[in-house]
C-alpha positions in Angstrom: 223.1 129.9 195.4 221.5 128.3 192.4 219.6 130.2 189.6 216.4 129.0 191.0 217.1 130.4 194.5 218.4 133.6 193.0 214.9 133.9 191.0 212.8 133.2 194.0 214.8 136.0 195.8 214.2 138.4 192.9 210.5 137.9 193.0 210.6 139.7 196.5 212.1 142.8 194.7 208.7 144.4 194.4 207.6 143.8 198.0 206.1 147.1 199.0 207.7 146.9 202.4 210.9 148.9 202.2 212.4 147.0 205.1 211.7 143.7 203.2 213.2 145.2 199.9 216.1 146.5 201.8 217.2 143.2 203.1 216.4 141.6 199.6 218.6 144.4 197.8 221.5 143.8 200.4 221.4 139.9 199.5 221.2 140.4 195.9 224.0 142.9 195.7 226.2 140.7 197.9 226.1 138.0 195.1 227.8 140.2 192.9 228.5 139.9 189.1 227.2 136.1 189.2 223.6 137.4 189.6 223.6 140.1 187.0 222.5 137.6 184.0 219.5 136.5 186.0 218.5 140.2 187.0 218.7 141.3 183.3 216.7 138.1 182.1 214.1 139.3 185.0 213.9 142.9 183.9 213.2 141.8 180.1 211.0 139.0 180.6 209.0 139.4 184.0 206.1 141.7 183.7 205.8 142.9 187.0 205.5 146.6 186.5 207.6 149.7 186.6 208.6 149.4 190.5 210.1 146.1 189.8 212.1 147.3 186.8 213.2 150.4 188.4 214.4 148.5 191.5 216.2 146.0 189.1 218.1 148.7 187.5 219.3 150.0 190.8 220.6 146.9 192.0 222.3 146.3 188.7 223.9 149.8 188.7 225.1 149.2 192.3 226.7 145.8 191.5 228.3 147.3 188.6 229.6 150.2 190.4 231.1 147.9 193.1 232.7 145.9 190.2 234.5 149.0 188.8 235.5 150.2 192.2 237.1 146.7 192.9 238.9 146.7 189.8 240.1 150.2 190.2 241.3 149.5 193.9 243.1 146.5 192.3 244.7 148.7 189.6 246.0 151.0 192.0 247.2 148.3 194.7 249.3 146.9 191.6 251.0 150.3 191.1 249.1 151.6 188.2 251.7 150.9 185.7 249.3 150.0 182.9 247.7 153.1 181.7 245.6 151.3 179.3 244.2 148.9 182.0 243.3 152.2 184.1 241.4 153.8 181.0 239.5 150.5 180.2 238.3 150.3 183.9 236.9 153.9 183.5 235.3 153.0 180.3 233.8 149.9 182.0 231.7 152.5 184.4 229.6 153.6 181.3 230.0 150.7 179.1 229.8 147.5 181.2 229.5 145.3 177.9 232.4 147.0 176.3 234.4 144.2 174.4 238.1 145.0 175.5 239.6 142.6 173.1 238.1 144.9 170.4 239.5 148.1 171.6 242.8 146.4 172.1 242.6 145.2 168.4 242.0 148.7 167.3 244.8 150.2 169.0 247.0 147.2 167.7 246.1 148.1 164.1 247.0 151.8 164.5 250.2 150.8 166.3 251.4 148.5 163.5 250.8 151.3 160.8 252.8 153.6 162.7 255.5 151.0 163.3 255.8 150.1 159.7 257.0 153.8 159.0 259.4 154.2 161.8 263.1 153.3 162.0 266.1 153.8 164.5 267.6 156.5 162.1 265.1 159.1 162.8 265.5 161.7 165.2 263.0 162.3 168.0 261.2 164.9 165.9 261.1 162.8 162.7 259.5 159.8 164.7 256.8 162.3 166.2 256.0 163.6 162.7 255.6 160.0 161.4 253.4 159.1 164.5 251.3 162.5 163.7 250.9 161.6 160.2 249.6 158.2 160.7 247.4 159.1 163.8 246.0 162.3 162.7 245.8 162.2 159.2 245.6 158.6 158.1 243.3 157.4 161.2 241.6 160.7 161.4 242.1 161.5 165.2 241.2 165.1 166.0 240.2 167.3 169.1 236.4 167.7 169.8 236.3 171.4 170.0 232.4 171.9 169.0 231.2 169.5 172.0 234.3 169.7 174.1 232.9 168.8 177.6 230.7 165.9 176.5 231.3 162.8 178.5 232.1 160.7 175.5 235.4 162.7 174.9 236.6 160.9 177.9 235.9 157.2 177.2 238.8 155.9 175.1 236.5 153.3 173.6 234.1 156.0 172.3 237.3 158.1 171.3 238.3 155.1 169.2 234.8 154.9 167.7 234.6 158.4 166.7 238.3 159.4 166.6 237.4 162.6 168.3 238.4 163.3 172.2 239.3 165.9 174.5 243.1 166.8 175.3 243.4 164.1 178.0 241.8 161.0 175.9 243.6 161.7 173.1 247.0 162.0 174.9 246.1 158.7 176.8 245.7 156.9 173.3 249.0 158.7 172.1 251.0 157.5 175.2 249.7 153.9 175.0 250.7 153.6 171.4 254.0 155.3 171.9 255.0 153.0 174.9 254.1 150.0 172.7 256.3 151.6 169.9 259.3 152.1 172.5 258.9 156.0 172.1 259.4 157.9 175.5 256.2 160.1 175.5 254.7 160.7 179.0 251.8 162.8 180.1 252.0 166.4 181.7 249.2 167.8 183.7 248.9 171.2 182.7 245.9 173.2 184.2 243.0 173.2 181.9 245.0 171.2 179.3 247.0 168.0 179.0 250.1 167.6 176.9 253.0 164.9 176.3 256.5 165.2 177.0 259.0 163.5 174.8 261.8 162.3 177.2 265.5 161.7 176.5 265.3 158.2 175.8 268.5 157.5 178.0 266.3 158.9 181.1 263.6 156.3 180.6 263.4 154.1 183.8 260.2 152.4 183.5 256.6 152.4 182.2 255.4 154.9 185.0 257.9 157.9 184.6 256.3 160.3 187.1 259.8 161.0 188.6 261.3 162.3 185.3 262.7 166.1 185.7 262.3 168.8 183.4 265.9 168.3 182.2 264.9 165.0 180.4 262.3 166.7 178.5 263.2 167.3 174.9 260.2 168.8 173.8 256.2 168.6 174.4 253.5 167.3 172.0 249.9 168.7 172.0 247.6 165.6 171.1 244.7 168.0 170.9 246.1 170.2 168.1 247.1 167.5 165.8 250.4 166.8 167.6 252.0 170.2 167.5 255.4 170.4 169.0 255.9 172.8 172.0 258.7 174.1 173.7 259.0 175.5 177.5 258.4 179.1 176.0 254.9 177.8 174.6 254.1 176.4 177.9 255.1 179.4 179.6 252.8 181.6 177.3 249.8 179.4 178.0 250.1 179.6 181.8 250.6 183.3 181.2 247.1 183.6 179.5 245.7 181.8 182.3 247.3 184.1 184.6 248.9 180.9 186.6 252.3 180.8 188.3 254.4 178.3 186.9 255.2 175.2 189.1 257.6 172.2 188.3 254.7 169.9 187.8 253.4 171.8 184.7 256.7 170.9 183.0 257.4 167.3 184.1 255.6 164.1 183.7 253.0 163.0 186.0 252.3 159.4 186.8 249.7 157.1 185.4 247.8 157.4 188.5 247.5 161.1 188.0 246.2 160.6 184.6 243.2 158.3 185.5 242.5 160.5 188.6 242.2 163.7 186.2 240.2 161.4 183.6 237.7 160.7 186.4 237.8 164.5 187.5 236.9 165.3 183.8 234.1 162.9 183.8 232.6 163.9 187.1 232.7 167.8 185.9 231.1 166.8 182.4 228.1 165.0 184.4 227.7 167.7 186.7 227.4 170.2 183.7 224.6 167.9 182.2 222.7 167.9 185.6 223.6 164.3 186.2 224.4 164.5 189.8 224.3 160.6 190.5 227.0 159.8 188.0 229.1 162.8 188.8 229.2 161.7 192.4 230.0 158.1 191.4 232.8 159.4 189.7 234.0 161.6 192.2 234.2 158.6 194.7 236.1 156.7 192.1 238.6 159.6 191.7 239.0 159.9 195.6 239.9 156.1 195.6 243.0 157.1 193.9 243.8 160.2 196.1 243.4 163.9 195.5 245.5 166.2 193.2 245.4 170.0 193.5 246.5 170.2 189.9 243.4 168.6 188.7 241.4 171.0 186.3 
């Protein structure tokens, strides 16, 4: 369909007959991303009143959500091995015009700074201390304790801009950088918190190490607390304070699919707390595309 035909179709958006509008809406949505620039120009330059603009905004959001949904499905079907790709898809939900190349360039810059200070003669503890110094002291990343539940804490592009995030988003960036540097750090799904496990390097079998057992974990790293190193005892104390019985999944790495599922769950809860039921429901549907996980929290 040409731009001229699309513009003719768009003129029918303000038709007062809901039946006519329903058919027009369905047809425009079926055109997908191709129609977005034309819709955006019509919203900006065509003076047809509030009904026209509100309906265009609704159509744009529907097209955009469909695009995010399709990309997330494809990520899942590919095995979810690329954690950064999964996180970028989620950021696309809120920031459709996000420059992914800019995000990757920022990560590459941080990675380079860490890489320059690492060498093969360092122990696992020493490598994490170097990583922590560059990540937290030089680049200034920190946990957002003042506004913990704000949605922006969950979008990695926002976290890279503000250098503040929640336990999960900081851990995602930490893990993505660690993987690029060849450091065996993988996420661990604790209830009400999220940490990273540093694995025995000889036990790593692939990018998505959800099958690693606790016997392969050397120690844990808390990205929300400036990279504090934890042992099993600290995990036990944390669970004890929550009055939660220990289970194997609280000590062993989870999959990238688990991480992105939890990210979506966190965002759904954040928007629910703000009273934004529409976004909360969108994110719950995206989360459920990846399956359910009883350990979410």
